[in-house]
Each structure stands twice: as C-alpha cells, then as structure tokens.
All heavy atoms as a GROMACS GRO file, in nm:
protein
  552
    1MET      N    1  -1.144  -0.960  -0.939
    1MET     CA    2  -1.203  -0.835  -0.898
    1MET      C    3  -1.129  -0.774  -0.779
    1MET      O    4  -1.113  -0.654  -0.772
    1MET     CB    5  -1.351  -0.857  -0.863
    1MET     CG    6  -1.418  -0.734  -0.810
    1MET     SD    7  -1.591  -0.767  -0.777
    1MET     CE    8  -1.635  -0.614  -0.702
    2PHE      N    9  -1.084  -0.855  -0.686
    2PHE     CA   10  -1.017  -0.805  -0.567
    2PHE      C   11  -0.866  -0.828  -0.579
    2PHE      O   12  -0.821  -0.917  -0.649
    2PHE     CB   13  -1.068  -0.877  -0.442
    2PHE     CG   14  -1.218  -0.870  -0.424
    2PHE    CD1   15  -1.296  -0.983  -0.432
    2PHE    CD2   16  -1.279  -0.748  -0.397
    2PHE    CE1   17  -1.434  -0.976  -0.414
    2PHE    CE2   18  -1.416  -0.740  -0.379
    2PHE     CZ   19  -1.493  -0.853  -0.388
    3SER      N   20  -0.788  -0.747  -0.506
    3SER     CA   21  -0.643  -0.768  -0.503
    3SER      C   22  -0.615  -0.899  -0.430
    3SER      O   23  -0.700  -0.951  -0.358
    3SER     CB   24  -0.574  -0.653  -0.432
    3SER     OG   25  -0.604  -0.655  -0.294
    4ASN      N   26  -0.494  -0.951  -0.446
    4ASN     CA   27  -0.459  -1.079  -0.383
    4ASN      C   28  -0.473  -1.075  -0.232
    4ASN      O   29  -0.529  -1.166  -0.171
    4ASN     CB   30  -0.317  -1.120  -0.421
    4ASN     CG   31  -0.308  -1.165  -0.565
    4ASN    OD1   32  -0.409  -1.200  -0.627
    4ASN    ND2   33  -0.188  -1.162  -0.620
    5ALA      N   34  -0.422  -0.968  -0.170
    5ALA     CA   35  -0.429  -0.958  -0.024
    5ALA      C   36  -0.573  -0.947   0.023
    5ALA      O   37  -0.613  -1.012   0.121
    5ALA     CB   38  -0.348  -0.838   0.024
    6LEU      N   39  -0.652  -0.867  -0.047
    6LEU     CA   40  -0.793  -0.854  -0.011
    6LEU      C   41  -0.866  -0.985  -0.034
    6LEU      O   42  -0.948  -1.027   0.049
    6LEU     CB   43  -0.859  -0.741  -0.091
    6LEU     CG   44  -1.006  -0.715  -0.064
    6LEU    CD1   45  -1.032  -0.687   0.084
    6LEU    CD2   46  -1.056  -0.601  -0.150
    7GLU      N   47  -0.836  -1.052  -0.142
    7GLU     CA   48  -0.898  -1.182  -0.172
    7GLU      C   49  -0.871  -1.283  -0.061
    7GLU      O   50  -0.961  -1.353  -0.015
    7GLU     CB   51  -0.846  -1.235  -0.306
    7GLU     CG   52  -0.914  -1.362  -0.354
    7GLU     CD   53  -1.051  -1.338  -0.413
    7GLU    OE1   54  -1.072  -1.235  -0.477
    7GLU    OE2   55  -1.138  -1.425  -0.394
    8GLU      N   56  -0.746  -1.287  -0.014
    8GLU     CA   57  -0.710  -1.379   0.094
    8GLU      C   58  -0.784  -1.344   0.222
    8GLU      O   59  -0.834  -1.433   0.293
    8GLU     CB   60  -0.559  -1.376   0.118
    8GLU     CG   61  -0.479  -1.438   0.006
    8GLU     CD   62  -0.329  -1.420   0.025
    8GLU    OE1   63  -0.286  -1.382   0.135
    8GLU    OE2   64  -0.255  -1.445  -0.072
    9THR      N   65  -0.792  -1.216   0.252
    9THR     CA   66  -0.864  -1.172   0.372
    9THR      C   67  -1.012  -1.206   0.362
    9THR      O   68  -1.072  -1.257   0.458
    9THR     CB   69  -0.845  -1.021   0.393
    9THR    OG1   70  -0.705  -0.993   0.404
    9THR    CG2   71  -0.917  -0.973   0.518
   10LEU      N   72  -1.071  -1.179   0.247
   10LEU     CA   73  -1.213  -1.210   0.227
   10LEU      C   74  -1.238  -1.360   0.236
   10LEU      O   75  -1.337  -1.403   0.296
   10LEU     CB   76  -1.262  -1.155   0.093
   10LEU     CG   77  -1.271  -1.002   0.084
   10LEU    CD1   78  -1.303  -0.960  -0.058
   10LEU    CD2   79  -1.371  -0.946   0.181
   11ASP      N   80  -1.148  -1.441   0.178
   11ASP     CA   81  -1.161  -1.588   0.188
   11ASP      C   82  -1.162  -1.631   0.334
   11ASP      O   83  -1.245  -1.714   0.376
   11ASP     CB   84  -1.045  -1.658   0.116
   11ASP     CG   85  -1.059  -1.655  -0.035
   11ASP    OD1   86  -1.172  -1.636  -0.086
   11ASP    OD2   87  -0.956  -1.672  -0.104
   12SER      N   88  -1.072  -1.572   0.413
   12SER     CA   89  -1.063  -1.605   0.554
   12SER      C   90  -1.191  -1.565   0.627
   12SER      O   91  -1.245  -1.642   0.708
   12SER     CB   92  -0.942  -1.534   0.616
   12SER     OG   93  -0.938  -1.555   0.754
   13LEU      N   94  -1.241  -1.445   0.597
   13LEU     CA   95  -1.365  -1.399   0.662
   13LEU      C   96  -1.484  -1.485   0.623
   13LEU      O   97  -1.568  -1.518   0.708
   13LEU     CB   98  -1.391  -1.253   0.627
   13LEU     CG   99  -1.295  -1.152   0.690
   13LEU    CD1  100  -1.315  -1.014   0.630
   13LEU    CD2  101  -1.311  -1.149   0.840
   14VAL      N  102  -1.492  -1.523   0.497
   14VAL     CA  103  -1.602  -1.610   0.452
   14VAL      C  104  -1.595  -1.744   0.525
   14VAL      O  105  -1.698  -1.795   0.570
   14VAL     CB  106  -1.600  -1.627   0.299
   14VAL    CG1  107  -1.691  -1.741   0.255
   14VAL    CG2  108  -1.640  -1.497   0.229
   15SER      N  109  -1.477  -1.798   0.540
   15SER     CA  110  -1.461  -1.925   0.613
   15SER      C  111  -1.507  -1.911   0.758
   15SER      O  112  -1.577  -1.999   0.810
   15SER     CB  113  -1.314  -1.970   0.611
   15SER     OG  114  -1.276  -2.002   0.480
   16GLU      N  115  -1.470  -1.800   0.821
   16GLU     CA  116  -1.513  -1.776   0.959
   16GLU      C  117  -1.665  -1.761   0.968
   16GLU      O  118  -1.729  -1.817   1.058
   16GLU     CB  119  -1.447  -1.650   1.014
   16GLU     CG  120  -1.301  -1.667   1.048
   16GLU     CD  121  -1.240  -1.541   1.106
   16GLU    OE1  122  -1.310  -1.472   1.186
   16GLU    OE2  123  -1.125  -1.511   1.071
   17ILE      N  124  -1.723  -1.688   0.875
   17ILE     CA  125  -1.868  -1.669   0.874
   17ILE      C  126  -1.938  -1.803   0.856
   17ILE      O  127  -2.034  -1.835   0.926
   17ILE     CB  128  -1.910  -1.570   0.763
   17ILE    CG1  129  -1.866  -1.429   0.801
   17ILE    CG2  130  -2.061  -1.575   0.738
   17ILE    CD1  131  -1.877  -1.328   0.688
   18ARG      N  132  -1.891  -1.883   0.762
   18ARG     CA  133  -1.953  -2.013   0.737
   18ARG      C  134  -1.939  -2.104   0.859
   18ARG      O  135  -2.030  -2.182   0.889
   18ARG     CB  136  -1.892  -2.077   0.613
   18ARG     CG  137  -1.933  -2.006   0.486
   18ARG     CD  138  -1.934  -2.099   0.367
   18ARG     NE  139  -1.967  -2.029   0.245
   18ARG     CZ  140  -2.090  -1.996   0.207
   18ARG    NH1  141  -2.193  -2.027   0.283
   18ARG    NH2  142  -2.112  -1.933   0.093
   19ALA      N  143  -1.826  -2.094   0.931
   19ALA     CA  144  -1.806  -2.177   1.050
   19ALA      C  145  -1.892  -2.131   1.168
   19ALA      O  146  -1.947  -2.213   1.241
   19ALA     CB  147  -1.659  -2.176   1.090
   20GLU      N  148  -1.904  -2.000   1.184
   20GLU     CA  149  -1.974  -1.946   1.302
   20GLU      C  150  -2.125  -1.932   1.282
   20GLU      O  151  -2.200  -1.940   1.380
   20GLU     CB  152  -1.913  -1.811   1.340
   20GLU     CG  153  -1.771  -1.824   1.392
   20GLU     CD  154  -1.710  -1.691   1.429
   20GLU    OE1  155  -1.784  -1.593   1.451
   20GLU    OE2  156  -1.586  -1.685   1.436
   21THR      N  157  -2.168  -1.907   1.159
   21THR     CA  158  -2.312  -1.886   1.135
   21THR      C  159  -2.353  -1.959   1.006
   21THR      O  160  -2.393  -1.896   0.908
   21THR     CB  161  -2.346  -1.737   1.123
   21THR    OG1  162  -2.267  -1.680   1.019
   21THR    CG2  163  -2.322  -1.662   1.252
   22PRO      N  164  -2.343  -2.092   1.007
   22PRO     CA  165  -2.369  -2.166   0.883
   22PRO      C  166  -2.511  -2.149   0.828
   22PRO      O  167  -2.530  -2.142   0.707
   22PRO     CB  168  -2.341  -2.311   0.921
   22PRO     CG  169  -2.343  -2.317   1.069
   22PRO     CD  170  -2.309  -2.179   1.118
   23GLU      N  171  -2.608  -2.138   0.918
   23GLU     CA  172  -2.747  -2.126   0.870
   23GLU      C  173  -2.769  -1.994   0.795
   23GLU      O  174  -2.834  -1.991   0.691
   23GLU     CB  175  -2.847  -2.135   0.986
   23GLU     CG  176  -2.844  -2.265   1.061
   23GLU     CD  177  -2.735  -2.268   1.168
   23GLU    OE1  178  -2.693  -2.161   1.217
   23GLU    OE2  179  -2.690  -2.380   1.200
   24GLU      N  180  -2.714  -1.884   0.850
   24GLU     CA  181  -2.732  -1.754   0.787
   24GLU      C  182  -2.650  -1.742   0.657
   24GLU      O  183  -2.692  -1.677   0.562
   24GLU     CB  184  -2.691  -1.641   0.882
   24GLU     CG  185  -2.785  -1.621   0.999
   24GLU     CD  186  -2.750  -1.709   1.118
   24GLU    OE1  187  -2.665  -1.797   1.106
   24GLU    OE2  188  -2.813  -1.690   1.224
   25ALA      N  189  -2.534  -1.805   0.654
   25ALA     CA  190  -2.446  -1.794   0.538
   25ALA      C  191  -2.483  -1.890   0.426
   25ALA      O  192  -2.448  -1.867   0.310
   25ALA     CB  193  -2.301  -1.820   0.580
   26GLU      N  194  -2.555  -1.995   0.458
   26GLU     CA  195  -2.584  -2.103   0.362
   26GLU      C  196  -2.643  -2.055   0.230
   26GLU      O  197  -2.600  -2.101   0.124
   26GLU     CB  198  -2.674  -2.207   0.428
   26GLU     CG  199  -2.688  -2.336   0.351
   26GLU     CD  200  -2.800  -2.330   0.250
   26GLU    OE1  201  -2.903  -2.269   0.278
   26GLU    OE2  202  -2.782  -2.388   0.141
   27PRO      N  203  -2.739  -1.962   0.229
   27PRO     CA  204  -2.799  -1.926   0.100
   27PRO      C  205  -2.708  -1.842   0.009
   27PRO      O  206  -2.739  -1.822  -0.108
   27PRO     CB  207  -2.924  -1.845   0.137
   27PRO     CG  208  -2.908  -1.805   0.278
   27PRO     CD  209  -2.809  -1.900   0.340
   28TYR      N  210  -2.596  -1.798   0.061
   28TYR     CA  211  -2.507  -1.711  -0.017
   28TYR      C  212  -2.389  -1.788  -0.074
   28TYR      O  213  -2.331  -1.873  -0.007
   28TYR     CB  214  -2.454  -1.597   0.071
   28TYR     CG  215  -2.561  -1.507   0.125
   28TYR    CD1  216  -2.608  -1.523   0.256
   28TYR    CD2  217  -2.616  -1.406   0.048
   28TYR    CE1  218  -2.707  -1.441   0.307
   28TYR    CE2  219  -2.715  -1.324   0.098
   28TYR     CZ  220  -2.760  -1.341   0.227
   28TYR     OH  221  -2.858  -1.260   0.277
   29SER      N  222  -2.350  -1.752  -0.195
   29SER     CA  223  -2.227  -1.808  -0.251
   29SER      C  224  -2.109  -1.738  -0.184
   29SER      O  225  -2.124  -1.632  -0.123
   29SER     CB  226  -2.222  -1.783  -0.403
   29SER     OG  227  -2.206  -1.644  -0.430
   30ASP      N  228  -1.992  -1.797  -0.196
   30ASP     CA  229  -1.872  -1.733  -0.142
   30ASP      C  230  -1.853  -1.595  -0.202
   30ASP      O  231  -1.821  -1.499  -0.133
   30ASP     CB  232  -1.748  -1.818  -0.168
   30ASP     CG  233  -1.740  -1.939  -0.077
   30ASP    OD1  234  -1.828  -1.956   0.010
   30ASP    OD2  235  -1.645  -2.018  -0.093
   31TYR      N  236  -1.875  -1.584  -0.332
   31TYR     CA  237  -1.858  -1.456  -0.400
   31TYR      C  238  -1.957  -1.352  -0.345
   31TYR      O  239  -1.919  -1.237  -0.321
   31TYR     CB  240  -1.875  -1.471  -0.551
   31TYR     CG  241  -1.853  -1.342  -0.626
   31TYR    CD1  242  -1.724  -1.294  -0.647
   31TYR    CD2  243  -1.961  -1.267  -0.671
   31TYR    CE1  244  -1.703  -1.175  -0.714
   31TYR    CE2  245  -1.941  -1.147  -0.738
   31TYR     CZ  246  -1.811  -1.101  -0.759
   31TYR     OH  247  -1.791  -0.982  -0.824
   32SER      N  248  -2.081  -1.392  -0.322
   32SER     CA  249  -2.181  -1.299  -0.267
   32SER      C  250  -2.141  -1.252  -0.128
   32SER      O  251  -2.153  -1.133  -0.096
   32SER     CB  252  -2.318  -1.365  -0.260
   32SER     OG  253  -2.368  -1.389  -0.389
   33LEU      N  254  -2.092  -1.344  -0.045
   33LEU     CA  255  -2.047  -1.305   0.088
   33LEU      C  256  -1.928  -1.210   0.080
   33LEU      O  257  -1.922  -1.111   0.154
   33LEU     CB  258  -2.010  -1.428   0.170
   33LEU     CG  259  -2.127  -1.513   0.221
   33LEU    CD1  260  -2.076  -1.641   0.285
   33LEU    CD2  261  -2.212  -1.433   0.319
   34LYS      N  262  -1.836  -1.238  -0.011
   34LYS     CA  263  -1.721  -1.148  -0.029
   34LYS      C  264  -1.767  -1.009  -0.069
   34LYS      O  265  -1.716  -0.909  -0.018
   34LYS     CB  266  -1.625  -1.203  -0.134
   34LYS     CG  267  -1.547  -1.324  -0.089
   34LYS     CD  268  -1.459  -1.374  -0.202
   34LYS     CE  269  -1.395  -1.506  -0.169
   34LYS     NZ  270  -1.310  -1.554  -0.279
   35CYS      N  271  -1.862  -1.001  -0.159
   35CYS     CA  272  -1.914  -0.871  -0.202
   35CYS      C  273  -1.984  -0.798  -0.088
   35CYS      O  274  -1.966  -0.676  -0.072
   35CYS     CB  275  -2.009  -0.887  -0.321
   35CYS     SG  276  -1.927  -0.934  -0.474
   36LEU      N  277  -2.062  -0.871  -0.009
   36LEU     CA  278  -2.129  -0.810   0.106
   36LEU      C  279  -2.027  -0.755   0.206
   36LEU      O  280  -2.041  -0.642   0.256
   36LEU     CB  281  -2.220  -0.911   0.176
   36LEU     CG  282  -2.346  -0.952   0.099
   36LEU    CD1  283  -2.411  -1.072   0.167
   36LEU    CD2  284  -2.442  -0.836   0.090
   37ILE      N  285  -1.924  -0.832   0.234
   37ILE     CA  286  -1.819  -0.789   0.327
   37ILE      C  287  -1.747  -0.667   0.270
   37ILE      O  288  -1.725  -0.567   0.340
   37ILE     CB  289  -1.719  -0.903   0.355
   37ILE    CG1  290  -1.787  -1.017   0.429
   37ILE    CG2  291  -1.599  -0.851   0.434
   37ILE    CD1  292  -1.707  -1.146   0.430
   38HIS      N  293  -1.711  -0.674   0.144
   38HIS     CA  294  -1.639  -0.565   0.077
   38HIS      C  295  -1.722  -0.437   0.082
   38HIS      O  296  -1.670  -0.330   0.115
   38HIS     CB  297  -1.607  -0.606  -0.067
   38HIS     CG  298  -1.525  -0.508  -0.140
   38HIS    ND1  299  -1.578  -0.424  -0.235
   38HIS    CD2  300  -1.392  -0.478  -0.133
   38HIS    CE1  301  -1.482  -0.347  -0.284
   38HIS    NE2  302  -1.369  -0.378  -0.223
   39ASN      N  303  -1.849  -0.448   0.051
   39ASN     CA  304  -1.936  -0.330   0.053
   39ASN      C  305  -1.947  -0.271   0.193
   39ASN      O  306  -1.946  -0.149   0.210
   39ASN     CB  307  -2.075  -0.364  -0.002
   39ASN     CG  308  -2.073  -0.389  -0.150
   39ASN    OD1  309  -1.979  -0.352  -0.220
   39ASN    ND2  310  -2.175  -0.455  -0.199
   40ARG      N  311  -1.955  -0.358   0.294
   40ARG     CA  312  -1.963  -0.308   0.432
   40ARG      C  313  -1.833  -0.241   0.473
   40ARG      O  314  -1.833  -0.140   0.544
   40ARG     CB  315  -1.998  -0.423   0.527
   40ARG     CG  316  -2.014  -0.379   0.669
   40ARG     CD  317  -2.128  -0.276   0.685
   40ARG     NE  318  -2.123  -0.216   0.815
   40ARG     CZ  319  -2.097  -0.088   0.840
   40ARG    NH1  320  -2.078  -0.003   0.742
   40ARG    NH2  321  -2.091  -0.043   0.962
   41LEU      N  322  -1.720  -0.295   0.428
   41LEU     CA  323  -1.591  -0.231   0.456
   41LEU      C  324  -1.585  -0.092   0.394
   41LEU      O  325  -1.536   0.002   0.457
   41LEU     CB  326  -1.476  -0.318   0.405
   41LEU     CG  327  -1.448  -0.446   0.482
   41LEU    CD1  328  -1.347  -0.531   0.407
   41LEU    CD2  329  -1.398  -0.414   0.622
   42ILE      N  330  -1.635  -0.079   0.273
   42ILE     CA  331  -1.637   0.052   0.206
   42ILE      C  332  -1.727   0.148   0.284
   42ILE      O  333  -1.689   0.264   0.307
   42ILE     CB  334  -1.683   0.038   0.060
   42ILE    CG1  335  -1.575  -0.033  -0.021
   42ILE    CG2  336  -1.716   0.174  -0.001
   42ILE    CD1  337  -1.618  -0.072  -0.161
   43GLU      N  338  -1.844   0.102   0.326
   43GLU     CA  339  -1.935   0.187   0.404
   43GLU      C  340  -1.868   0.233   0.533
   43GLU      O  341  -1.878   0.350   0.570
   43GLU     CB  342  -2.063   0.112   0.436
   43GLU     CG  343  -2.153   0.088   0.318
   43GLU     CD  344  -2.270  -0.005   0.352
   43GLU    OE1  345  -2.292  -0.036   0.471
   43GLU    OE2  346  -2.339  -0.045   0.257
   44ALA      N  347  -1.801   0.141   0.601
   44ALA     CA  348  -1.733   0.175   0.726
   44ALA      C  349  -1.621   0.276   0.702
   44ALA      O  350  -1.604   0.371   0.779
   44ALA     CB  351  -1.678   0.049   0.793
   45ALA      N  352  -1.547   0.258   0.593
   45ALA     CA  353  -1.440   0.351   0.560
   45ALA      C  354  -1.496   0.490   0.529
   45ALA      O  355  -1.439   0.592   0.570
   45ALA     CB  356  -1.359   0.299   0.442
   46GLU      N  357  -1.609   0.493   0.458
   46GLU     CA  358  -1.672   0.622   0.428
   46GLU      C  359  -1.720   0.691   0.555
   46GLU      O  360  -1.705   0.813   0.569
   46GLU     CB  361  -1.788   0.603   0.330
   46GLU     CG  362  -1.742   0.568   0.190
   46GLU     CD  363  -1.856   0.528   0.097
   46GLU    OE1  364  -1.968   0.502   0.144
   46GLU    OE2  365  -1.830   0.522  -0.024
   47GLU      N  366  -1.775   0.614   0.649
   47GLU     CA  367  -1.819   0.670   0.776
   47GLU      C  368  -1.700   0.730   0.852
   47GLU      O  369  -1.709   0.839   0.907
   47GLU     CB  370  -1.888   0.564   0.861
   47GLU     CG  371  -2.023   0.521   0.809
   47GLU     CD  372  -2.079   0.399   0.879
   47GLU    OE1  373  -2.022   0.356   0.984
   47GLU    OE2  374  -2.180   0.345   0.830
   48LYS      N  375  -1.590   0.656   0.855
   48LYS     CA  376  -1.470   0.705   0.924
   48LYS      C  377  -1.415   0.828   0.854
   48LYS      O  378  -1.370   0.922   0.920
   48LYS     CB  379  -1.362   0.596   0.932
   48LYS     CG  380  -1.398   0.484   1.025
   48LYS     CD  381  -1.413   0.535   1.167
   48LYS     CE  382  -1.454   0.426   1.262
   48LYS     NZ  383  -1.488   0.477   1.393
   49ALA      N  384  -1.420   0.830   0.722
   49ALA     CA  385  -1.372   0.947   0.647
   49ALA      C  386  -1.458   1.069   0.681
   49ALA      O  387  -1.405   1.179   0.701
   49ALA     CB  388  -1.375   0.919   0.497
   50ASP      N  389  -1.589   1.051   0.691
   50ASP     CA  390  -1.678   1.161   0.728
   50ASP      C  391  -1.644   1.212   0.867
   50ASP      O  392  -1.642   1.333   0.891
   50ASP     CB  393  -1.825   1.116   0.722
   50ASP     CG  394  -1.875   1.096   0.580
   50ASP    OD1  395  -1.810   1.145   0.485
   50ASP    OD2  396  -1.982   1.032   0.565
   51GLU      N  397  -1.617   1.120   0.960
   51GLU     CA  398  -1.580   1.160   1.096
   51GLU      C  399  -1.448   1.238   1.094
   51GLU      O  400  -1.435   1.339   1.164
   51GLU     CB  401  -1.566   1.038   1.186
   51GLU     CG  402  -1.698   0.969   1.217
   51GLU     CD  403  -1.680   0.840   1.294
   51GLU    OE1  404  -1.572   0.817   1.354
   51GLU    OE2  405  -1.774   0.758   1.294
   52LEU      N  406  -1.353   1.192   1.016
   52LEU     CA  407  -1.223   1.259   1.007
   52LEU      C  408  -1.239   1.398   0.949
   52LEU      O  409  -1.177   1.494   0.997
   52LEU     CB  410  -1.126   1.176   0.923
   52LEU     CG  411  -0.986   1.233   0.906
   52LEU    CD1  412  -0.919   1.252   1.041
   52LEU    CD2  413  -0.903   1.142   0.818
   53ILE      N  414  -1.323   1.412   0.848
   53ILE     CA  415  -1.348   1.544   0.788
   53ILE      C  416  -1.409   1.638   0.893
   53ILE      O  417  -1.369   1.753   0.905
   53ILE     CB  418  -1.439   1.532   0.664
   53ILE    CG1  419  -1.362   1.464   0.550
   53ILE    CG2  420  -1.493   1.667   0.620
   53ILE    CD1  421  -1.449   1.420   0.434
   54ALA      N  422  -1.504   1.586   0.970
   54ALA     CA  423  -1.568   1.668   1.073
   54ALA      C  424  -1.468   1.711   1.180
   54ALA      O  425  -1.466   1.827   1.221
   54ALA     CB  426  -1.684   1.591   1.136
   55VAL      N  427  -1.383   1.619   1.223
   55VAL     CA  428  -1.283   1.652   1.324
   55VAL      C  429  -1.183   1.753   1.268
   55VAL      O  430  -1.147   1.850   1.336
   55VAL     CB  431  -1.210   1.524   1.374
   55VAL    CG1  432  -1.088   1.560   1.457
   55VAL    CG2  433  -1.306   1.437   1.453
   56THR      N  434  -1.142   1.734   1.144
   56THR     CA  435  -1.049   1.828   1.081
   56THR      C  436  -1.111   1.967   1.072
   56THR      O  437  -1.044   2.068   1.100
   56THR     CB  438  -1.010   1.778   0.940
   56THR    OG1  439  -0.950   1.648   0.953
   56THR    CG2  440  -0.912   1.872   0.873
   57ALA      N  441  -1.238   1.974   1.038
   57ALA     CA  442  -1.306   2.103   1.032
   57ALA      C  443  -1.310   2.168   1.170
   57ALA      O  444  -1.287   2.290   1.182
   57ALA     CB  445  -1.447   2.084   0.977
   58MET      N  446  -1.337   2.090   1.273
   58MET     CA  447  -1.341   2.145   1.409
   58MET      C  448  -1.203   2.199   1.450
   58MET      O  449  -1.193   2.304   1.512
   58MET     CB  450  -1.390   2.041   1.508
   58MET     CG  451  -1.539   2.015   1.500
   58MET     SD  452  -1.596   1.907   1.633
   58MET     CE  453  -1.594   1.750   1.548
   59VAL      N  454  -1.098   2.126   1.415
   59VAL     CA  455  -0.963   2.170   1.447
   59VAL      C  456  -0.934   2.303   1.377
   59VAL      O  457  -0.878   2.395   1.437
   59VAL     CB  458  -0.859   2.063   1.407
   59VAL    CG1  459  -0.717   2.118   1.411
   59VAL    CG2  460  -0.872   1.941   1.498
   60GLU      N  461  -0.973   2.314   1.251
   60GLU     CA  462  -0.951   2.439   1.177
   60GLU      C  463  -1.029   2.554   1.238
   60GLU      O  464  -0.981   2.666   1.245
   60GLU     CB  465  -0.987   2.420   1.030
   60GLU     CG  466  -0.893   2.327   0.955
   60GLU     CD  467  -0.747   2.372   0.960
   60GLU    OE1  468  -0.721   2.492   0.942
   60GLU    OE2  469  -0.661   2.286   0.983
   61ILE      N  470  -1.150   2.528   1.284
   61ILE     CA  471  -1.231   2.631   1.351
   61ILE      C  472  -1.161   2.677   1.478
   61ILE      O  473  -1.150   2.798   1.505
   61ILE     CB  474  -1.373   2.580   1.380
   61ILE    CG1  475  -1.451   2.564   1.249
   61ILE    CG2  476  -1.446   2.672   1.477
   61ILE    CD1  477  -1.582   2.489   1.263
   62VAL      N  478  -1.112   2.581   1.557
   62VAL     CA  479  -1.042   2.616   1.681
   62VAL      C  480  -0.917   2.698   1.649
   62VAL      O  481  -0.889   2.799   1.716
   62VAL     CB  482  -1.008   2.490   1.762
   62VAL    CG1  483  -0.914   2.522   1.878
   62VAL    CG2  484  -1.136   2.424   1.814
   63LYS      N  485  -0.842   2.659   1.547
   63LYS     CA  486  -0.723   2.737   1.508
   63LYS      C  487  -0.763   2.879   1.469
   63LYS      O  488  -0.695   2.976   1.505
   63LYS     CB  489  -0.653   2.669   1.389
   63LYS     CG  490  -0.575   2.546   1.425
   63LYS     CD  491  -0.509   2.491   1.300
   63LYS     CE  492  -0.432   2.365   1.322
   63LYS     NZ  493  -0.374   2.313   1.195
   64GLY      N  494  -0.872   2.891   1.396
   64GLY     CA  495  -0.919   3.023   1.356
   64GLY      C  496  -0.959   3.107   1.475
   64GLY      O  497  -0.928   3.227   1.482
   65LEU      N  498  -1.028   3.046   1.570
   65LEU     CA  499  -1.069   3.118   1.691
   65LEU      C  500  -0.948   3.161   1.773
   65LEU      O  501  -0.943   3.273   1.827
   65LEU     CB  502  -1.163   3.033   1.775
   65LEU     CG  503  -1.301   3.007   1.715
   65LEU    CD1  504  -1.377   2.907   1.800
   65LEU    CD2  505  -1.379   3.136   1.700
   66LYS      N  506  -0.848   3.077   1.782
   66LYS     CA  507  -0.726   3.113   1.854
   66LYS      C  508  -0.657   3.230   1.784
   66LYS      O  509  -0.607   3.320   1.850
   66LYS     CB  510  -0.632   2.992   1.862
   66LYS     CG  511  -0.673   2.889   1.964
   66LYS     CD  512  -0.570   2.777   1.973
   66LYS     CE  513  -0.608   2.676   2.077
   66LYS     NZ  514  -0.509   2.567   2.086
   67ALA      N  515  -0.654   3.227   1.652
   67ALA     CA  516  -0.590   3.335   1.577
   67ALA      C  517  -0.666   3.466   1.600
   67ALA      O  518  -0.604   3.572   1.616
   67ALA     CB  519  -0.587   3.301   1.428
   68ILE      N  520  -0.798   3.460   1.603
   68ILE     CA  521  -0.880   3.579   1.626
   68ILE      C  522  -0.853   3.634   1.768
   68ILE      O  523  -0.839   3.754   1.787
   68ILE     CB  524  -1.030   3.548   1.608
   68ILE    CG1  525  -1.058   3.526   1.459
   68ILE    CG2  526  -1.116   3.660   1.664
   68ILE    CD1  527  -1.197   3.472   1.430
   69ASN      N  528  -0.842   3.544   1.865
   69ASN     CA  529  -0.816   3.585   2.004
   69ASN      C  530  -0.680   3.651   2.020
   69ASN      O  531  -0.660   3.729   2.112
   69ASN     CB  532  -0.829   3.467   2.100
   69ASN     CG  533  -0.974   3.429   2.124
   69ASN    OD1  534  -1.064   3.510   2.108
   69ASN    ND2  535  -0.996   3.304   2.161
   70GLN      N  536  -0.586   3.617   1.933
   70GLN     CA  537  -0.451   3.674   1.941
   70GLN      C  538  -0.444   3.813   1.879
   70GLN      O  539  -0.347   3.883   1.896
   70GLN     CB  540  -0.349   3.581   1.876
   70GLN     CG  541  -0.329   3.453   1.954
   70GLN     CD  542  -0.232   3.359   1.887
   70GLN    OE1  543  -0.186   3.382   1.776
   70GLN    NE2  544  -0.201   3.250   1.955
   71LEU      N  545  -0.548   3.856   1.806
   71LEU     CA  546  -0.547   3.989   1.743
   71LEU      C  547  -0.567   4.100   1.842
   71LEU      O  548  -0.622   4.098   1.941
   71LEU     CB  549  -0.655   3.996   1.635
   71LEU     CG  550  -0.635   3.905   1.514
   71LEU    CD1  551  -0.754   3.917   1.420
   71LEU    CD2  552  -0.506   3.940   1.441
   0.00000   0.00000   0.00000
C-alpha cells in the first residue's frame, strides 16, 4: 500500500512509538499504527496546504492593492 521510502519511515515511527509508549500502542497492530500515522500526515499536509492557499490569496490581494494605488 505504501511506497518503499514511506514504508521504511512508517516502520521506524512505529518502532519509536512502541518503544516510547508501549501501553498506548499495544492494542494496535503495526499496520493500524502505520495507517493512523499516514492519515495524520495527510491531515497535516492538508492543513498546511490550506494555510499556503490563504497566504497566496493575501499576497495576490496586496499586489492588487498596490496596482490600484499606482493608478
């Protein structure tokens, strides 16, 4: 399901989670933890994309205002 590089990264993260929080991670399979991590990464990327869109829109508004001021 995951690319090789992502799979290796997820394996490493699952190992860290199991080492640092064994009680919380215990009820989950490795695959379930990988899916949870993957989904959270997607959510974080979507949040950052939304922020980037907002900043880009603000930049365009400022450019428009500058153009209006130059008229």
